[in-house]
C-alpha positions in Angstrom: -6.8 3.1 -28.2 -7.4 2.3 -24.5 -10.9 3.7 -24.7 -11.7 1.6 -27.8 -10.6 -1.6 -26.0 -12.5 -0.7 -22.9 -15.7 0.2 -24.7 -15.4 -2.7 -27.1 -14.8 -5.1 -24.3 -17.8 -3.8 -22.3 -20.0 -4.1 -25.4 -18.7 -7.7 -26.2 -19.3 -8.8 -22.6 -22.7 -7.2 -22.6 -23.7 -9.0 -25.8 -22.7 -12.4 -24.4 -24.7 -11.8 -21.3 -27.6 -10.5 -23.3 -27.5 -13.8 -25.3 -27.6 -15.8 -22.1 -30.4 -13.7 -20.8 -32.3 -14.2 -24.1 -32.1 -18.0 -23.7 -33.0 -18.0 -20.0 -35.5 -15.2 -19.6 -36.9 -14.7 -23.0 -36.7 -12.2 -25.9 -37.6 -9.1 -24.0 -34.7 -9.5 -21.5 -32.3 -10.3 -24.3 -33.3 -7.3 -26.4 -33.1 -5.0 -23.4 -29.7 -6.4 -22.6 -28.5 -5.8 -26.1 -29.7 -2.2 -26.0 -27.7 -1.6 -22.9 -24.7 -3.4 -24.3 -24.5 -1.2 -27.4 -24.2 2.0 -25.4 -20.5 1.8 -24.5 -19.3 1.4 -28.1 -21.8 4.1 -29.2 -20.3 6.4 -26.5 -16.9 5.8 -28.0 -17.9 6.3 -31.6 -19.7 9.6 -30.8 -17.0 10.9 -28.5 -19.4 11.0 -25.5 -16.9 8.9 -23.5 -14.9 12.1 -22.9 -18.0 13.8 -21.4 -18.8 10.7 -19.3 -15.2 10.5 -18.1 -15.2 14.2 -17.2 -18.4 13.9 -15.2 -17.1 10.8 -13.3 -13.9 12.6 -12.6 -15.7 15.6 -11.2 -17.9 13.5 -9.0 -14.8 11.7 -7.6 -13.1 15.0 -7.0 -16.1 16.3 -5.2 -16.4 13.3 -2.9 -12.7 13.2 -2.0 -12.9 17.0 -1.2 -15.9 16.4 1.0 -14.1 13.6 2.8 -10.9 15.5 3.2 -12.8 18.5 4.6 -14.8 16.4 7.1 -13.4 18.3 10.1 -14.3 21.7 8.6 -17.3 23.4 10.2 -18.3 24.8 6.8 -18.6 21.3 5.3 -20.8 20.2 8.3 -22.9 23.3 7.9 -23.4 22.6 4.3 -24.3 18.9 5.0 -26.8 20.0 7.7 -28.4 22.5 5.4 -28.7 20.0 2.6 -30.3 17.5 5.0 -32.7 20.2 6.2 -33.6 21.1 2.7 -34.4 17.4 1.9 -36.6 17.1 5.0 -38.5 20.2 4.0 -39.1 19.0 0.5 -40.4 15.7 1.8 -42.6 17.4 4.4 -44.1 19.8 1.8 -44.8 16.9 -0.5 -46.7 15.0 2.2 -48.6 18.1 3.1 -49.5 18.8 -0.5 -50.7 15.2 -1.0 -52.9 15.4 2.1 -54.3 18.8 1.2 -53.0 20.4 4.4 -51.1 23.6 4.7 -52.9 25.4 2.0 -52.8 28.7 3.9 -55.3 31.3 3.1 -57.5 30.9 0.0 -56.4 32.7 -3.1 -58.1 35.8 -4.1 -60.2 35.3 -7.2 -60.3 37.7 -10.1 -63.4 39.9 -10.2 -65.2 40.2 -13.5 -68.3 42.3 -13.8 -68.7 42.5 -10.1 -68.7 38.7 -9.7 -65.7 36.6 -8.6 -64.8 34.0 -11.1 -66.1 30.6 -10.2 -69.2 32.1 -8.5 -72.8 32.2 -9.8 -74.4 35.6 -9.8 -77.4 35.9 -7.5 -79.7 36.5 -10.5 -78.8 33.2 -12.1 -79.9 29.9 -10.7 -77.2 27.3 -10.4 -77.2 24.6 -13.1 -78.5 21.2 -12.3 -75.8 18.8 -11.3 -74.7 16.4 -14.1 -74.8 12.7 -13.4 -71.4 11.2 -12.7 -71.9 8.1 -14.8 -74.6 8.6 -17.4 -76.4 5.5 -18.6 -74.8 3.9 -21.6 -76.6 4.1 -24.9 -78.5 0.9 -25.8 -76.4 -1.4 -27.9 -77.4 -1.9 -31.5 -78.4 -5.3 -32.6 -75.8 -7.0 -34.7 -76.7 -8.5 -38.0 -74.9 -11.3 -39.6 -75.2 -9.7 -43.0 -72.4 -7.3 -42.4 -69.2 -8.8 -40.9 -67.4 -5.4 -40.8 -70.1 -3.4 -38.9 -68.0 -3.0 -35.8 -65.0 -1.8 -37.8 -67.2 0.7 -39.6 -68.6 1.9 -36.3 -65.2 2.5 -34.9 -64.1 4.3 -38.0 -67.2 6.5 -37.9 -66.6 7.4 -34.2 -63.1 8.5 -35.1 -64.3 10.6 -38.0 -62.9 8.4 -40.7 -65.2 8.0 -43.7 
């Protein structure tokens, strides 16, 4: 019964705030607020509140255990390793974004005596393709057919 009152109250308060947001900031804000407001009662009706409460309880238990063990060298070692791991993740992401640190190039597979991605000596390389080919000349529009652009779009998409 307590959970029903809690979830129902949160939903009711959210709906009131959503109505106020709708009037002040428009329909998009009101609809988004309504969507968020319906989640607590939906969690109660589906039984998900038990799962959410269990997760919240576990997080609180973890944090209190971490704070209680603050003088423990094992806790400090774990915090230091977690921090080092985070720094390494960030550094590798920056290196990857800059293209640095690629190491040695990968070995390519050999097929018929030629590494994939290479052109055999007996074949001439293909001519480079233009990056932006010139657009096709536009067709002249006629006033006879008002639906010509729609027909053209349908033909391009393969619809008869």
